[in-house]
Structure formats: C-alpha cells, structure tokens
C-alpha positions in Angstrom: 92.3 118.0 107.6 92.0 116.5 111.0 89.2 114.2 109.9 91.3 113.1 106.9 94.3 112.3 109.2 92.0 110.4 111.7 90.7 108.3 108.8 94.2 107.0 108.2 94.1 105.3 111.6 90.7 103.7 111.4 90.6 100.0 110.8 87.5 97.9 110.2 87.7 94.2 111.3 85.3 93.3 108.4 87.7 94.6 105.8 90.1 92.6 103.7 93.4 94.0 102.7 93.3 97.4 101.1 94.0 98.0 97.4 95.4 101.0 95.7 95.5 102.0 92.0 98.7 103.8 91.0 99.5 104.4 87.4 96.6 102.1 86.4 98.0 99.0 88.2 96.6 97.6 91.4 99.0 97.4 94.4 97.6 95.6 97.5 98.8 96.4 101.0 101.0 93.3 100.9 102.6 94.7 97.8 103.0 98.1 99.4 104.6 96.5 102.4 106.9 94.4 100.3 108.1 97.3 98.1 108.3 99.5 101.2 110.5 97.0 102.9 112.7 96.7 99.8 113.1 100.5 99.6 113.6 101.2 103.3 116.1 98.5 103.9 118.0 99.4 100.7 117.8 103.1 101.6 119.1 102.4 105.1 122.1 100.6 103.8 122.9 103.2 101.1 122.5 106.0 103.6 125.1 104.3 105.9 127.4 103.8 102.9 126.9 107.4 101.7 127.6 108.9 105.1 130.8 106.7 105.5 132.0 108.0 102.1 131.2 111.6 103.2 133.2 111.0 106.4 136.2 110.3 104.3 135.6 113.2 101.9 134.7 115.9 104.4 136.8 114.7 107.3 134.2 114.0 110.0 134.6 111.0 112.2 133.1 107.6 111.5 131.3 107.8 114.8 129.6 111.0 113.6 128.6 109.1 110.4 127.1 106.3 112.5 125.1 108.8 114.6 123.8 110.5 111.5 123.0 107.2 109.9 120.9 106.2 112.9 119.1 109.5 112.9 118.5 109.4 109.1 117.1 105.9 109.2 114.9 106.0 112.4 111.8 107.5 110.9 111.8 105.4 107.7 112.2 102.3 109.9 109.2 103.4 111.9 107.3 103.6 108.6 108.5 100.1 107.7 107.0 98.7 110.9 103.7 100.4 110.3 103.5 99.2 106.7 103.3 95.6 108.0 100.4 96.4 110.3 96.8 97.5 109.7 98.1 101.1 109.7 99.5 101.0 106.2 98.3 104.5 105.4 100.0 106.0 108.4 103.2 104.2 107.4 102.9 105.6 103.9 102.4 109.1 105.4 105.5 108.8 107.6 107.4 107.5 104.6 106.4 110.5 102.5 107.3 112.9 105.4 110.7 111.3 105.8 111.8 110.6 102.2 110.1 113.6 100.6 112.5 116.3 102.0 115.4 113.9 101.6 114.5 113.6 97.9 114.1 117.3 97.4 117.1 118.5 99.3 119.4 115.6 98.5 118.5 115.8 94.8 119.1 119.5 94.8 122.3 119.3 96.6 123.8 116.4 94.7 122.5 117.2 91.2 121.4 120.9 90.9 123.6 123.0 93.2 127.0 124.6 92.3 128.5 123.4 95.6 131.1 120.7 96.4 128.3 118.1 96.9 127.3 118.1 93.2 128.1 114.7 91.7 129.1 116.3 88.4 131.5 118.9 90.0 133.2 116.9 92.7 136.9 116.7 92.4 138.4 113.5 91.3 139.8 111.4 94.1 139.8 108.0 95.8 136.1 108.2 97.0 134.6 110.1 94.0 133.0 107.0 92.3 131.6 105.8 95.6 130.1 109.2 96.4 128.6 109.5 92.9 127.2 106.0 93.0 125.7 106.3 96.5 124.2 109.7 95.6 122.5 108.3 92.5 121.2 105.3 94.4 119.8 107.5 97.1 118.0 109.6 94.6 116.3 106.7 93.0 115.5 104.9 96.2 114.0 108.1 97.7 111.9 108.5 94.5 110.7 104.9 94.6 110.0 105.3 98.4 108.0 108.4 97.6 105.9 106.4 95.1 105.4 103.6 97.7 104.2 106.2 100.2 101.7 107.6 97.8 100.5 104.0 97.0 100.1 103.3 100.7 98.1 106.5 101.2 95.9 105.6 98.2 95.0 102.3 99.7 91.2 102.2 100.2 89.8 99.3 102.2 87.3 97.1 100.4 84.8 94.9 102.0 85.2 91.1 101.6 81.5 91.1 100.6 82.1 93.6 97.8 85.1 91.8 96.5 88.3 93.4 95.5 88.2 95.3 92.2 
C-alpha cells in the first residue's frame, strides 16, 4: 500500500504527459486538469449557494454558512492546484477523498433519507426550489468529480520515445 502511494508522487523528467483510459476513451492529464477545474470551481460555487440556502431554511447565520463553505471547499481546491502540476495522481486521490464522502452522505441525505433534508419531502416554501436545484447540482458535480479523480489516478506516464497510445 505504501509503495503504491509513493508511486503517486514519483515524476520522471523524461516522461511526456500521462494518459488514462476511462470508459474506452483516452483522457490526458491536460484533460483531467481541465475537467477537474471545471468540476471543482463549479462545485465550490454550488456549495456556497447551497449553504446560503440552508442558512435561510435552517436558521443559521450567513457567517456560519461562509465558514462552512470555506471548510468544504479547501480540500477540493488543494486537489485543483495539484491537478495542474506533475502530481496529477495525488490531486486525483485528494479529489476522491474529498468528494467521495460528500457524494455518499449528501446523496443519501438529500435523496434517500426520510429526514427534512430530502429534496422530495421538503416542505414547500420560498427557498424550496433553490434547495432542490442546488442539491441535484451538487450530486452530479460530485459524481463527475469522482470520475475525474479516478481518471487522474489511472494516468500512467508514457515515455516520449514509446509514443502515446
């Protein structure tokens, strides 16, 4: 396990950009970085919006929503920075670690639970549509972010001499 994690951090100066095959299509590290940026920036904005809506629905202050937003977005933003360096695989791992639990717990809370956070059971009100929309967007952004994390982890460096297959 340790060897596998240490391989994530190795970089060879003779290597060209890594390529990953996910679902039969090739996604280079530039593509992973681009899609990762798209997902993480969008996710950060939607998280801030979702927490603002929650502050109106559940009565906590806007200041608390801002603090929660910063905390929720700090780790994905670290992953974003790493996706644009030679440590694409480490960025992908961090993206998986940060968005995986959010996908599972958020998806369960917003779509499967019987609680007040379920988008299908929430009482009609002024903020209902915003809450439902932001919850659905978060689910799909976290799912796409999880896919990007897997694509980044599957990147295998290829030598320039071998060509990129």
